MILO-677461 format. One record per residue (C-alpha): x, y, z; residue in three letters. Coordinates in steps of 0.05 Angstrom, whole numbers, padded with zeros to 5 digits, always signed. Layout:
REC | X | Y | Z | Ala
...
% end
This chain:
REC | +02419 | +02910 | +01355 | Unk
REC | +02421 | +02854 | +01403 | Unk
REC | +02471 | +02847 | +01454 | Unk
REC | +02534 | +02804 | +01439 | Unk
REC | +02530 | +02741 | +01489 | Unk
REC | +02593 | +02718 | +01517 | Unk
REC | +02596 | +02647 | +01525 | Unk
REC | +02640 | +02593 | +01553 | Unk
REC | +02636 | +02527 | +01523 | Unk
REC | +02670 | +02475 | +01566 | Unk
REC | +02690 | +02408 | +01552 | Unk
REC | +02729 | +02357 | +01596 | Unk
REC | +02780 | +02330 | +01548 | Unk
REC | +02806 | +02352 | +01485 | Unk
REC | +02804 | +02299 | +01432 | Unk
REC | +02846 | +02309 | +01366 | Unk
REC | +02814 | +02248 | +01330 | Unk
REC | +02741 | +02274 | +01329 | Unk
REC | +02750 | +02347 | +01311 | Unk
REC | +02705 | +02341 | +01250 | Unk
REC | +02648 | +02301 | +01285 | Unk
REC | +02657 | +02331 | +01355 | Unk
REC | +02590 | +02356 | +01381 | Unk
REC | +02620 | +02423 | +01413 | Unk
REC | +02654 | +02440 | +01345 | Unk
REC | +02591 | +02429 | +01307 | Unk
REC | +02554 | +02480 | +01356 | Unk
REC | +02608 | +02532 | +01345 | Unk
REC | +02597 | +02528 | +01266 | Unk
REC | +02527 | +02552 | +01279 | Unk
REC | +02546 | +02612 | +01321 | Unk
REC | +02559 | +02678 | +01289 | Unk
REC | +02618 | +02722 | +01313 | Unk
REC | +02574 | +02781 | +01310 | Unk
REC | +02525 | +02753 | +01361 | Unk
REC | +02567 | +02706 | +01402 | Unk
REC | +02634 | +02719 | +01430 | Unk
REC | +02655 | +02647 | +01452 | Unk
REC | +02710 | +02618 | +01493 | Unk
REC | +02720 | +02545 | +01473 | Unk
REC | +02755 | +02509 | +01533 | Unk
REC | +02781 | +02442 | +01554 | Unk
REC | +02794 | +02418 | +01625 | Unk
REC | +02850 | +02367 | +01603 | Unk
REC | +02891 | +02356 | +01538 | Unk
REC | +02911 | +02401 | +01484 | Unk
REC | +02931 | +02396 | +01412 | Unk
REC | +03002 | +02391 | +01387 | Unk
REC | +02996 | +02460 | +01363 | Unk
REC | +02947 | +02514 | +01379 | Unk
REC | +02892 | +02520 | +01332 | Unk
REC | +02831 | +02567 | +01321 | Unk
REC | +02764 | +02538 | +01309 | Unk
REC | +02717 | +02583 | +01269 | Unk
REC | +02764 | +02648 | +01294 | Unk
REC | +02742 | +02629 | +01364 | Unk
REC | +02788 | +02637 | +01424 | Unk
REC | +02811 | +02571 | +01450 | Unk
REC | +02837 | +02553 | +01525 | Unk
REC | +02868 | +02491 | +01547 | Unk
REC | +02871 | +02487 | +01624 | Unk
REC | +02912 | +02424 | +01622 | Unk
REC | +02890 | +02397 | +01690 | Unk
REC | +02919 | +02334 | +01711 | Unk
REC | +02882 | +02269 | +01728 | Unk
REC | +02902 | +02288 | +01800 | Unk
REC | +02877 | +02358 | +01796 | Unk
REC | +02809 | +02325 | +01770 | Unk
REC | +02799 | +02280 | +01828 | Unk
REC | +02773 | +02286 | +01898 | Unk
REC | +02750 | +02358 | +01913 | Unk
REC | +02784 | +02384 | +01857 | Unk
REC | +02801 | +02449 | +01896 | Unk
REC | +02853 | +02472 | +01845 | Unk
REC | +02806 | +02465 | +01790 | Unk
REC | +02750 | +02503 | +01824 | Unk
REC | +02798 | +02559 | +01839 | Unk
REC | +02825 | +02567 | +01769 | Unk
REC | +02754 | +02566 | +01741 | Unk
REC | +02726 | +02615 | +01794 | Unk
REC | +02784 | +02665 | +01775 | Unk
REC | +02775 | +02656 | +01699 | Unk
REC | +02702 | +02665 | +01702 | Unk
REC | +02700 | +02725 | +01743 | Unk
REC | +02751 | +02756 | +01697 | Unk
REC | +02717 | +02739 | +01635 | Unk
REC | +02644 | +02754 | +01655 | Unk
REC | +02608 | +02703 | +01617 | Unk
REC | +02532 | +02708 | +01602 | Unk
REC | +02522 | +02635 | +01583 | Unk
REC | +02562 | +02570 | +01600 | Unk
REC | +02549 | +02512 | +01556 | Unk
REC | +02578 | +02451 | +01594 | Unk
REC | +02590 | +02380 | +01562 | Unk
REC | +02586 | +02319 | +01602 | Unk
REC | +02581 | +02304 | +01677 | Unk
REC | +02652 | +02334 | +01706 | Unk
REC | +02640 | +02401 | +01678 | Unk
REC | +02566 | +02405 | +01697 | Unk
REC | +02581 | +02382 | +01768 | Unk
REC | +02640 | +02437 | +01776 | Unk
REC | +02590 | +02492 | +01757 | Unk
REC | +02537 | +02466 | +01803 | Unk
REC | +02579 | +02485 | +01856 | Unk
REC | +02615 | +02545 | +01821 | Unk
REC | +02555 | +02580 | +01802 | Unk
REC | +02532 | +02587 | +01871 | Unk
REC | +02586 | +02639 | +01874 | Unk
REC | +02588 | +02665 | +01801 | Unk
REC | +02514 | +02673 | +01790 | Unk
REC | +02525 | +02666 | +01714 | Unk
REC | +02451 | +02678 | +01690 | Unk
REC | +02447 | +02617 | +01642 | Unk
REC | +02480 | +02550 | +01650 | Unk
REC | +02468 | +02492 | +01605 | Unk
REC | +02490 | +02422 | +01615 | Unk
REC | +02495 | +02368 | +01558 | Unk
REC | +02490 | +02296 | +01575 | Unk
REC | +02519 | +02252 | +01523 | Unk
REC | +02496 | +02186 | +01555 | Unk
REC | +02463 | +02146 | +01611 | Unk
REC | +02484 | +02133 | +01680 | Unk
REC | +02519 | +02198 | +01699 | Unk
REC | +02469 | +02211 | +01757 | Unk
REC | +02458 | +02136 | +01781 | Unk
REC | +02495 | +02146 | +01847 | Unk
REC | +02450 | +02175 | +01906 | Unk
REC | +02501 | +02230 | +01923 | Unk
REC | +02504 | +02258 | +01852 | Unk
REC | +02423 | +02264 | +01853 | Unk
REC | +02429 | +02293 | +01920 | Unk
REC | +02476 | +02346 | +01892 | Unk
REC | +02435 | +02359 | +01833 | Unk
REC | +02373 | +02368 | +01872 | Unk
REC | +02406 | +02420 | +01914 | Unk
REC | +02442 | +02458 | +01861 | Unk
REC | +02389 | +02462 | +01800 | Unk
REC | +02353 | +02526 | +01803 | Unk
REC | +02324 | +02574 | +01751 | Unk
REC | +02393 | +02592 | +01722 | Unk
REC | +02399 | +02514 | +01699 | Unk
REC | +02377 | +02484 | +01632 | Unk
REC | +02395 | +02414 | +01607 | Unk
REC | +02402 | +02376 | +01538 | Unk
REC | +02399 | +02303 | +01526 | Unk
REC | +02435 | +02285 | +01462 | Unk
REC | +02373 | +02239 | +01449 | Unk
REC | +02302 | +02233 | +01470 | Unk
REC | +02325 | +02172 | +01511 | Unk
REC | +02379 | +02213 | +01549 | Unk
REC | +02330 | +02266 | +01567 | Unk
REC | +02279 | +02218 | +01590 | Unk
REC | +02330 | +02185 | +01633 | Unk
REC | +02347 | +02252 | +01665 | Unk
REC | +02275 | +02270 | +01676 | Unk
REC | +02260 | +02201 | +01706 | Unk
REC | +02311 | +02212 | +01759 | Unk
REC | +02266 | +02267 | +01795 | Unk
REC | +02323 | +02305 | +01825 | Unk
REC | +02315 | +02373 | +01791 | Unk
REC | +02313 | +02355 | +01716 | Unk
REC | +02242 | +02369 | +01693 | Unk
REC | +02199 | +02374 | +01629 | Unk
REC | +02208 | +02448 | +01637 | Unk
REC | +02282 | +02451 | +01638 | Unk
REC | +02310 | +02392 | +01604 | Unk
REC | +02303 | +02382 | +01524 | Unk
REC | +02328 | +02332 | +01477 | Unk
REC | +02366 | +02361 | +01417 | Unk
REC | +02387 | +02299 | +01373 | Unk
REC | +02459 | +02295 | +01352 | Unk
REC | +02468 | +02307 | +01280 | Unk
REC | +02523 | +02300 | +01225 | Unk
REC | +02550 | +02352 | +01179 | Unk
REC | +02539 | +02305 | +01118 | Unk
REC | +02566 | +02354 | +01067 | Unk
REC | +02633 | +02355 | +01107 | Unk
REC | +02635 | +02281 | +01122 | Unk
REC | +02622 | +02263 | +01048 | Unk
REC | +02680 | +02312 | +01027 | Unk
REC | +02729 | +02279 | +01077 | Unk
REC | +02708 | +02207 | +01057 | Unk
REC | +02766 | +02170 | +01019 | Unk
REC | +02745 | +02128 | +00961 | Unk
REC | +02736 | +02054 | +00975 | Unk
REC | +02803 | +02034 | +00948 | Unk
REC | +02845 | +02089 | +00983 | Unk
REC | +02806 | +02076 | +01049 | Unk
REC | +02824 | +02002 | +01046 | Unk
REC | +02895 | +02017 | +01031 | Unk
REC | +02899 | +02065 | +01091 | Unk
REC | +02870 | +02011 | +01138 | Unk
REC | +02909 | +01955 | +01105 | Unk
REC | +02848 | +01918 | +01089 | Unk
REC | +02844 | +01867 | +01035 | Unk
REC | +02818 | +01899 | +00969 | Unk
REC | +02775 | +01838 | +00947 | Unk
REC | +02738 | +01819 | +01012 | Unk
REC | +02669 | +01835 | +01032 | Unk
REC | +02685 | +01883 | +01098 | Unk
REC | +02639 | +01885 | +01158 | Unk
REC | +02659 | +01949 | +01196 | Unk
REC | +02651 | +01987 | +01258 | Unk
REC | +02676 | +02049 | +01292 | Unk
REC | +02680 | +02060 | +01366 | Unk
REC | +02726 | +02061 | +01428 | Unk
REC | +02751 | +01994 | +01449 | Unk
REC | +02714 | +01992 | +01518 | Unk
REC | +02666 | +01942 | +01543 | Unk
REC | +02601 | +01980 | +01533 | Unk
REC | +02615 | +01982 | +01459 | Unk
REC | +02604 | +01908 | +01452 | Unk
REC | +02663 | +01890 | +01404 | Unk
REC | +02671 | +01823 | +01437 | Unk
REC | +02597 | +01803 | +01419 | Unk
REC | +02612 | +01825 | +01344 | Unk
REC | +02676 | +01785 | +01343 | Unk
REC | +02643 | +01723 | +01369 | Unk
REC | +02586 | +01733 | +01321 | Unk
REC | +02637 | +01741 | +01264 | Unk
REC | +02675 | +01679 | +01287 | Unk
REC | +02609 | +01638 | +01282 | Unk
REC | +02605 | +01659 | +01208 | Unk
REC | +02676 | +01659 | +01187 | Unk
REC | +02669 | +01587 | +01159 | Unk
REC | +02605 | +01601 | +01122 | Unk
REC | +02631 | +01662 | +01090 | Unk
REC | +02710 | +01657 | +01079 | Unk
REC | +02712 | +01719 | +01034 | Unk
REC | +02686 | +01764 | +01093 | Unk
REC | +02735 | +01805 | +01139 | Unk
REC | +02717 | +01846 | +01198 | Unk
REC | +02747 | +01916 | +01212 | Unk
REC | +02744 | +01953 | +01278 | Unk
REC | +02768 | +02028 | +01280 | Unk
REC | +02782 | +02051 | +01350 | Unk
REC | +02829 | +02047 | +01406 | Unk
REC | +02823 | +02031 | +01481 | Unk
REC | +02834 | +01991 | +01541 | Unk
REC | +02806 | +01929 | +01510 | Unk
REC | +02853 | +01926 | +01457 | Unk
REC | +02891 | +01868 | +01488 | Unk
REC | +02829 | +01829 | +01507 | Unk
REC | +02803 | +01835 | +01440 | Unk
REC | +02867 | +01815 | +01404 | Unk
REC | +02871 | +01751 | +01449 | Unk
REC | +02798 | +01736 | +01431 | Unk
REC | +02814 | +01740 | +01356 | Unk
REC | +02874 | +01695 | +01367 | Unk
REC | +02830 | +01644 | +01405 | Unk
REC | +02788 | +01636 | +01342 | Unk
REC | +02850 | +01639 | +01295 | Unk
REC | +02820 | +01701 | +01257 | Unk
REC | +02883 | +01741 | +01263 | Unk
REC | +02885 | +01747 | +01184 | Unk
REC | +02812 | +01764 | +01180 | Unk
REC | +02796 | +01811 | +01241 | Unk
REC | +02832 | +01877 | +01236 | Unk
REC | +02841 | +01922 | +01296 | Unk
REC | +02856 | +01989 | +01263 | Unk
REC | +02868 | +02030 | +01321 | Unk
REC | +02850 | +02102 | +01333 | Unk
REC | +02842 | +02140 | +01270 | Unk
REC | +02837 | +02216 | +01269 | Unk
REC | +02769 | +02232 | +01236 | Unk
REC | +02748 | +02160 | +01228 | Unk
REC | +02692 | +02175 | +01186 | Unk
REC | +02743 | +02186 | +01130 | Unk
REC | +02748 | +02112 | +01127 | Unk
REC | +02673 | +02089 | +01122 | Unk
REC | +02675 | +02072 | +01049 | Unk
REC | +02723 | +02019 | +01061 | Unk
REC | +02663 | +01979 | +01095 | Unk
REC | +02607 | +01942 | +01054 | Unk
REC | +02564 | +01934 | +01122 | Unk
REC | +02566 | +01977 | +01184 | Unk
REC | +02551 | +01947 | +01252 | Unk
REC | +02542 | +01980 | +01320 | Unk
REC | +02537 | +01931 | +01372 | Unk
REC | +02537 | +01975 | +01435 | Unk
REC | +02506 | +01957 | +01503 | Unk
REC | +02492 | +02026 | +01514 | Unk
REC | +02496 | +02096 | +01480 | Unk
REC | +02472 | +02166 | +01487 | Unk
REC | +02459 | +02169 | +01412 | Unk
REC | +02507 | +02132 | +01368 | Unk
REC | +02539 | +02184 | +01325 | Unk
REC | +02581 | +02128 | +01294 | Unk
REC | +02517 | +02097 | +01270 | Unk
REC | +02504 | +02162 | +01228 | Unk
REC | +02571 | +02161 | +01200 | Unk
REC | +02557 | +02089 | +01174 | Unk
REC | +02492 | +02115 | +01142 | Unk
REC | +02535 | +02174 | +01113 | Unk
REC | +02574 | +02125 | +01077 | Unk
REC | +02512 | +02095 | +01044 | Unk
REC | +02520 | +02031 | +01080 | Unk
REC | +02467 | +01983 | +01105 | Unk
REC | +02466 | +01988 | +01182 | Unk
REC | +02456 | +01939 | +01238 | Unk
REC | +02456 | +01959 | +01314 | Unk
REC | +02434 | +01938 | +01381 | Unk
REC | +02360 | +01948 | +01402 | Unk
REC | +02375 | +01999 | +01454 | Unk
REC | +02331 | +02063 | +01470 | Unk
REC | +02382 | +02114 | +01441 | Unk
REC | +02393 | +02072 | +01372 | Unk
REC | +02324 | +02041 | +01363 | Unk
REC | +02291 | +02102 | +01326 | Unk
REC | +02351 | +02111 | +01282 | Unk
REC | +02351 | +02038 | +01262 | Unk
REC | +02277 | +02038 | +01247 | Unk
REC | +02281 | +02104 | +01208 | Unk
REC | +02337 | +02079 | +01165 | Unk
REC | +02306 | +02013 | +01156 | Unk
REC | +02370 | +01979 | +01188 | Unk
REC | +02371 | +01910 | +01225 | Unk
REC | +02369 | +01905 | +01301 | Unk
REC | +02386 | +01852 | +01351 | Unk
REC | +02383 | +01848 | +01429 | Unk
REC | +02449 | +01877 | +01457 | Unk
REC | +02496 | +01826 | +01478 | Unk
REC | +02458 | +01771 | +01442 | Unk
REC | +02509 | +01737 | +01397 | Unk
REC | +02460 | +01683 | +01366 | Unk
REC | +02413 | +01741 | +01344 | Unk
REC | +02469 | +01785 | +01320 | Unk
REC | +02496 | +01725 | +01280 | Unk
REC | +02427 | +01713 | +01249 | Unk
REC | +02424 | +01788 | +01228 | Unk
REC | +02493 | +01791 | +01197 | Unk
REC | +02483 | +01724 | +01161 | Unk
REC | +02418 | +01754 | +01129 | Unk
REC | +02453 | +01816 | +01108 | Unk
REC | +02513 | +01776 | +01080 | Unk
REC | +02466 | +01730 | +01046 | Unk
REC | +02435 | +01794 | +01007 | Unk
REC | +02461 | +01815 | +00938 | Unk
REC | +02508 | +01870 | +00927 | Unk
REC | +02449 | +01909 | +00898 | Unk
REC | +02408 | +01894 | +00953 | Unk
REC | +02458 | +01919 | +01003 | Unk
REC | +02469 | +01980 | +00962 | Unk
REC | +02392 | +01995 | +00965 | Unk
REC | +02392 | +01989 | +01037 | Unk
REC | +02451 | +02034 | +01045 | Unk
REC | +02416 | +02082 | +01002 | Unk
REC | +02353 | +02082 | +01044 | Unk
REC | +02396 | +02095 | +01106 | Unk
REC | +02430 | +02154 | +01072 | Unk
REC | +02363 | +02187 | +01054 | Unk
REC | +02337 | +02177 | +01123 | Unk
REC | +02404 | +02211 | +01147 | Unk
REC | +02392 | +02270 | +01103 | Unk
REC | +02318 | +02279 | +01122 | Unk
REC | +02324 | +02271 | +01194 | Unk
REC | +02389 | +02293 | +01221 | Unk
REC | +02402 | +02360 | +01185 | Unk
REC | +02462 | +02396 | +01215 | Unk
REC | +02431 | +02465 | +01205 | Unk
REC | +02371 | +02444 | +01245 | Unk
REC | +02415 | +02418 | +01300 | Unk
REC | +02453 | +02488 | +01304 | Unk
REC | +02392 | +02527 | +01300 | Unk
REC | +02365 | +02495 | +01360 | Unk
REC | +02430 | +02503 | +01404 | Unk
REC | +02435 | +02575 | +01379 | Unk
REC | +02364 | +02591 | +01402 | Unk
REC | +02378 | +02553 | +01468 | Unk
REC | +02438 | +02595 | +01481 | Unk
REC | +02394 | +02659 | +01469 | Unk
REC | +02346 | +02635 | +01519 | Unk
REC | +02284 | +02634 | +01473 | Unk
REC | +02273 | +02562 | +01456 | Unk
REC | +02210 | +02527 | +01476 | Unk
REC | +02220 | +02460 | +01506 | Unk
REC | +02168 | +02426 | +01459 | Unk
REC | +02208 | +02455 | +01398 | Unk
REC | +02274 | +02429 | +01422 | Unk
REC | +02251 | +02360 | +01434 | Unk
REC | +02226 | +02349 | +01368 | Unk
% end
């Protein structure tokens, strides 16, 4: 009988809004308790009540913003003691902060397998971070990019990420779960306080500049007189909310552009939309785009490396990131299509999602990676 592997999955921050689409949670679903003894931990945040995921133990360190800045001596001290007591065989680390912490800690801990997952670009753009990686990465380390573009970004840095230790495992969606959570069109619109008889352009994403919502609003404004029965809905919260609200008011579109705020499990509301747009300037993969496909919606998105193959495979429309005139033209073409034409495009996107982003394949690859026997070329497919 194979040895039970004791695994620490460490994430930066607990986010109650994304439990059903969270990458770490999806990985856990594929790990049997008989083979994997997993501790699921978060550096910051906690749920309102302790919950158990897949019967796994959860740890919420609840470090403060001050704890997580500078040298993070308190954080290092606590993690060092925790890991020594637990005796992990593998650590699975999500995003830069957790990876960077263990690049320091594992010089003392000597955990035999450390796997860092990069969810986007730019984490190692600073020279000092690349210098640290070059010094810290050894035979214990492996890395995952959530798309081929992210893996290629890491390898191109030439600071320790190589084709032999860095793979891409493309994010996937639990389609059956997502569909079971989706509200019917009428209920979804009612919950979001959207008009029942309008044609709705929708998007899901944090209200931060990189998500490109300002360009989507400007494009919608350019079409608003031409299509008086079309509305725009944006699900998500963030620091750009006031700026976007001011821009909407500047165009006089307060009745037609709806900032719906943060919604737990936002994919529940995707059927409220008729068209799904993702105007991001940069993405690691663009999981929300997959959620739009799951709603059988025609999809439009920025022509950026992480989303380009998704849009091409789904038969979606693309536009240069931040290019308002081009986005406007692509939206106009989609809105000018018939209901039947949009439905056909949405079904094509859904079938692509089913074919290419199967959650079981995703889980199998992570499970094999944790066991240490996944060839790079297999993981990168």
